[in-house]
C-alpha positions as CSV (number, residue, x, y, z in Angstrom):
1,M,186.6,61.5,36.4
2,K,184.9,65.0,36.4
3,K,186.7,65.8,39.7
4,T,190.0,64.8,38.0
5,I,189.3,67.0,35.0
6,A,188.3,69.9,37.2
7,M,191.5,69.6,39.2
8,L,193.6,69.5,36.0
9,L,191.9,72.6,34.7
10,A,192.4,74.3,38.0
11,A,196.1,73.3,38.1
12,S,196.5,74.5,34.4
13,A,194.9,77.9,35.3
14,L,197.2,78.3,38.3
15,S,200.2,77.4,36.1
16,M,199.2,79.9,33.4
17,G,198.7,82.5,36.1
18,A,202.1,81.9,37.5
19,L,203.6,82.0,34.1
20,S,201.8,85.3,33.4
21,A,203.0,86.8,36.6
22,E,206.5,85.6,36.0
23,A,206.4,87.1,32.4
24,A,205.5,90.5,33.7
25,D,208.4,92.9,33.9
26,K,208.7,94.4,37.4
27,V,209.2,98.2,37.6
28,T,209.6,100.1,40.9
29,L,208.7,103.8,40.7
30,Q,209.7,106.1,43.7
31,L,207.6,109.1,44.0
32,K,208.9,112.5,45.2
33,W,206.2,112.9,47.9
34,V,203.3,111.2,49.6
35,T,200.3,109.6,47.7
36,Q,198.4,112.5,46.3
37,A,196.9,113.8,42.9
38,Q,200.4,115.2,42.0
39,F,201.1,111.6,40.9
40,A,197.6,110.7,39.8
41,G,198.8,109.5,36.3
42,Y,200.7,106.6,37.7
43,Y,198.0,105.4,40.0
44,V,195.4,105.7,37.2
45,A,197.7,103.7,34.8
46,K,197.9,101.0,37.4
47,E,194.2,101.0,38.3
48,K,193.0,101.0,34.7
49,G,195.3,98.2,33.7
50,Y,197.5,100.2,31.3
51,Y,200.7,98.8,32.9
52,D,199.2,95.3,32.7
53,E,198.5,95.8,29.0
54,E,202.2,96.5,28.5
55,G,203.2,93.4,30.5
56,L,204.5,95.4,33.5
57,D,204.1,94.8,37.2
58,V,204.6,98.3,38.7
59,D,205.2,99.0,42.3
60,I,204.5,102.6,43.2
61,K,206.4,103.7,46.3
62,A,205.2,106.8,48.1
63,G,207.7,109.4,49.3
64,G,207.9,111.5,52.3
65,P,209.9,114.0,54.3
66,D,212.7,111.6,55.0
67,I,212.9,110.0,51.5
68,A,215.3,111.4,48.8
69,P,214.3,109.7,45.5
70,A,217.8,110.0,44.0
71,Q,219.3,108.1,47.1
72,V,216.6,105.4,46.7
73,L,217.6,105.1,43.0
74,A,221.3,104.9,43.8
75,G,220.7,102.3,46.4
76,G,218.8,100.0,44.0
77,G,215.4,100.6,45.7
78,A,213.8,101.9,42.5
79,D,214.1,101.6,38.7
80,V,212.7,105.1,38.0
81,I,212.0,108.2,40.1
82,V,209.9,111.3,40.1
83,D,212.1,114.4,40.7
84,W,212.4,118.1,39.9
85,M,215.0,119.0,37.3
86,P,216.9,121.4,39.5
87,S,217.5,118.7,42.1
88,A,218.2,116.1,39.4
89,L,220.9,118.3,37.6
90,A,222.5,119.3,40.9
91,T,222.7,115.6,41.9
92,R,224.1,114.8,38.4
93,E,226.9,117.4,38.8
94,K,227.7,116.0,42.2
95,G,228.4,112.6,40.6
96,L,225.2,110.6,40.5
97,P,224.3,110.5,36.7
98,L,220.6,110.9,36.6
99,V,219.0,111.1,33.2
100,N,215.6,112.5,32.3
101,I,213.6,110.0,30.2
102,A,210.2,111.7,30.2
103,Q,208.6,115.0,31.2
104,P,204.9,114.6,32.1
105,F,204.7,118.1,33.7
106,K,205.0,121.0,31.2
107,H,204.4,123.8,33.6
108,S,205.6,124.8,37.1
109,G,203.3,124.9,40.1
110,L,205.8,126.5,42.5
111,M,204.9,129.8,44.2
112,L,205.8,132.0,47.1
113,T,202.6,132.9,48.9
114,C,202.7,135.9,51.2
115,A,200.4,137.5,53.7
116,K,199.3,141.0,52.5
117,D,199.7,142.4,56.0
118,S,203.4,141.6,55.8
119,G,203.9,144.5,53.5
120,V,205.1,142.5,50.6
121,T,203.5,143.7,47.3
122,K,206.4,143.0,44.9
123,P,209.6,140.9,44.9
124,E,211.7,143.8,46.0
125,D,209.8,143.9,49.2
126,F,211.3,140.5,50.2
127,K,214.3,142.4,51.7
128,G,214.4,142.2,55.4
129,K,211.7,139.6,55.5
130,T,211.6,135.9,56.6
131,L,210.8,133.5,53.8
132,G,209.8,129.9,54.2
133,V,211.8,127.7,51.8
134,W,211.7,123.9,51.2
135,F,215.0,122.2,51.1
136,Y,216.1,118.6,50.2
137,G,216.7,119.9,46.5
138,N,213.6,122.0,46.4
139,E,215.5,125.2,47.4
140,Y,217.4,125.6,44.1
141,P,214.7,127.5,42.1
142,F,214.4,129.9,45.2
143,L,218.1,130.5,45.4
144,T,218.3,131.2,41.6
145,W,215.5,133.6,42.0
146,M,217.1,135.5,44.9
147,G,220.4,135.5,42.9
148,K,218.6,137.1,39.9
149,L,217.0,139.8,42.2
150,G,220.4,140.4,43.8
151,I,219.1,139.6,47.3
152,K,221.3,137.8,49.7
153,T,219.9,134.9,51.7
154,D,221.9,135.3,54.9
155,G,219.5,137.8,56.6
156,G,219.8,141.5,57.4
157,A,217.9,144.4,56.3
158,E,219.0,144.1,52.6
159,G,218.7,140.4,52.5
160,V,216.2,137.7,53.4
161,T,216.2,135.4,56.3
162,V,215.5,131.8,55.1
163,L,213.3,129.7,57.3
164,K,213.8,126.0,56.5
165,Q,210.1,125.2,55.9
166,G,208.5,121.9,56.8
167,F,206.0,120.4,54.4
168,N,203.2,122.4,55.9
169,V,201.8,126.0,55.9
170,D,202.2,126.7,59.6
171,P,204.9,129.4,59.3
172,L,202.4,131.6,57.4
173,L,199.5,130.9,59.7
174,Q,201.5,131.5,62.8
175,K,203.2,134.6,61.3
176,Q,206.6,133.2,61.6
177,A,207.3,134.1,58.0
178,A,206.0,136.8,55.6
179,C,206.0,134.3,52.7
180,I,206.1,130.5,52.4
181,S,206.7,128.1,49.5
182,T,203.5,126.7,48.1
183,M,202.4,124.7,45.1
184,T,199.4,125.9,43.1
185,Y,197.8,122.5,43.6
186,N,198.5,121.8,47.3
187,E,199.7,124.1,50.0
188,Y,198.0,127.3,48.7
189,H,194.7,125.5,49.1
190,Q,195.7,124.3,52.5
191,I,196.1,128.0,53.5
192,L,192.5,128.7,52.3
193,E,191.2,125.6,53.9
194,A,192.6,127.0,57.2
195,G,190.4,129.9,56.9
196,V,192.6,132.6,55.3
197,K,190.9,134.5,52.6
198,A,192.4,134.7,49.1
199,D,192.1,138.5,49.3
200,D,194.5,138.5,52.2
201,L,197.2,136.8,50.2
202,I,199.5,137.7,47.4
203,T,201.2,135.0,45.3
204,F,204.3,135.1,43.1
205,K,204.4,132.2,40.6
206,Y,208.0,131.3,39.7
207,E,206.8,130.9,36.1
208,D,205.7,134.6,36.0
209,Q,209.0,135.7,37.5
210,G,211.0,134.1,34.7
211,V,212.7,131.6,37.0
212,A,210.5,128.5,36.5
213,T,212.2,125.3,36.2
214,L,210.9,121.8,35.2
215,E,209.2,119.7,37.9
216,D,208.1,116.1,38.2
217,G,210.1,114.5,35.5
218,L,211.0,110.8,35.3
219,Y,214.7,109.9,35.9
220,V,216.8,106.8,35.7
221,L,220.5,106.1,36.2
222,E,222.6,106.6,33.1
223,D,224.3,103.2,33.2
224,K,220.9,101.5,33.1
225,L,220.2,102.9,29.7
226,K,223.0,100.9,28.2
227,D,220.8,97.8,28.8
228,D,218.4,97.3,25.9
229,A,216.0,95.2,28.0
230,F,215.8,98.0,30.5
231,K,215.2,100.6,27.9
232,A,212.4,98.5,26.4
233,K,210.9,98.3,29.8
234,M,211.0,102.1,30.2
235,V,209.4,102.6,26.9
236,K,206.5,100.5,28.0
237,F,206.4,102.2,31.4
238,V,206.3,105.8,29.9
239,R,203.8,104.8,27.3
240,A,201.4,103.4,30.0
241,S,202.1,106.3,32.4
242,M,201.3,108.9,29.8
243,K,198.0,107.1,29.0
244,G,197.3,107.3,32.7
245,W,198.1,111.0,32.8
246,K,195.9,111.9,29.8
247,Y,193.0,109.9,31.3
248,A,193.5,111.8,34.7
249,E,193.4,115.1,32.8
250,A,190.2,114.2,31.1
251,N,188.6,112.6,34.2
252,P,189.9,114.6,37.2
253,D,187.3,113.6,39.8
254,E,187.7,109.9,38.9
255,A,191.5,110.2,39.1
256,A,191.2,111.9,42.5
257,G,189.1,108.9,43.7
258,I,191.7,106.4,42.5
259,V,194.4,108.4,44.4
260,L,192.3,108.3,47.5
261,E,191.9,104.5,47.2
262,N,195.7,104.2,47.1
263,D,196.3,106.5,50.1
264,A,197.3,104.0,52.8
265,S,197.8,106.8,55.3
266,G,194.1,107.9,55.1
267,A,195.4,111.5,55.5
268,Q,194.0,112.9,52.2
269,T,190.5,114.2,51.8
270,E,188.2,113.9,48.8
271,A,187.7,117.7,48.5
272,H,191.4,118.5,48.6
273,Q,192.4,115.8,46.1
274,K,189.8,116.9,43.6
275,T,191.0,120.5,43.9
276,M,194.6,119.2,43.5
277,M,193.8,117.1,40.5
278,A,192.1,120.0,38.8
279,E,195.2,122.1,39.3
280,V,197.7,119.4,38.4
281,A,195.9,118.9,35.1
282,K,196.8,122.5,34.2
283,L,200.5,121.6,34.6
284,T,200.5,118.4,32.7
285,A,198.4,119.9,29.8
286,G,200.4,120.3,26.7
287,S,202.8,117.5,27.5
288,N,202.8,114.2,25.6
289,G,205.6,113.0,27.9
290,A,208.5,114.1,25.7
291,L,210.9,116.6,27.1
292,D,210.9,119.8,25.1
293,P,214.7,120.7,24.6
294,A,213.7,124.4,24.8
295,D,212.3,123.8,28.3
296,F,215.4,122.0,29.3
297,E,217.6,124.8,28.0
298,R,215.5,127.4,29.9
299,T,215.8,125.4,33.1
300,V,219.6,125.1,32.7
301,A,219.9,128.8,32.0
302,T,217.9,129.7,35.1
303,L,220.0,127.4,37.3
304,L,223.3,128.8,35.9
305,A,222.1,132.4,36.7
306,G,222.2,131.9,40.4
307,G,224.7,134.7,41.1
308,S,227.8,133.9,43.0
309,D,226.4,130.5,44.0
310,P,224.7,129.0,41.1
311,V,222.9,125.6,41.4
312,I,225.0,124.1,38.7
313,T,228.4,125.4,37.5
314,K,228.3,124.2,33.9
315,K,225.8,123.2,31.3
316,P,225.1,119.4,31.8
317,E,225.8,116.9,28.9
318,G,223.8,113.8,28.5
319,A,221.2,114.8,31.2
320,Y,218.3,113.8,29.2
321,T,217.4,111.4,26.3
322,L,214.5,111.5,23.9
323,D,215.1,107.8,22.9
324,I,212.5,106.5,25.4
325,T,209.6,108.9,24.4
326,N,210.5,108.7,20.7
327,E,209.8,105.0,20.9
328,A,206.9,105.2,23.3
329,L,205.1,107.7,21.2
330,K,205.3,105.8,17.9
């Protein structure tokens, strides 16, 4: 009899567990890059059970050099992606209607980092130099900046030679380029970890140069927002994600540890992730997840000011919505 009751209780528990799992709304998030503290808020939200509390089953897919988040989204491989706004707006103008539903990053971490012995001391010194630039949508802020400076990007003494930079710092270390693209929270520190002294470098933050654009926003396909069930799911996702981000800001070392636990590649180190998380926290500080329309307008104005070859040709309409964050922040 006791055995029968135990079996019934076990079966009941399994059944309830199955119902609970079935009830959870599945969400697939495609990251812009590999597992690292740049995305700590999402991993923290999952680890701390914030997604579970919202009834969500979230699958976080790492990115990489051969993964274009917008293409993954278009192909149905994700519900929501992390992308930079210049890339998202250019993609939208080309026909794939991405919409920003939240903006966890308030500030830009993009820089050009130059070797002092290259002779670069100010932006005007870029002329005649080779500069490392990331592509796959990351080149747009750079092209806008060069347009603003009136510097052509097709080489020559009065222009710059663009080196299509891989996602490493080798071109600077091997003196293939005077300057390379870096993020405040990642590649800059890779250069220092390689033995280069900070005093031997000069950095130009895009934000300080007046060409900063929004990074690491959350984007979905416009048609999906016509579905009330999808919108409700995104409200829950954004609310839990921002809870994760604020926890990561307040507990950077713990957040870095959670990221490391989720790094299937084993490529990340504790010291680098702790440094990265401390720097990322400076970029998410001041954001509650809602996109500031003024930041959007500044980004659009910057992209339209790209000289003869602007990133976008007209001001986008419907490229963001505040509906999700307005509901999530209630």
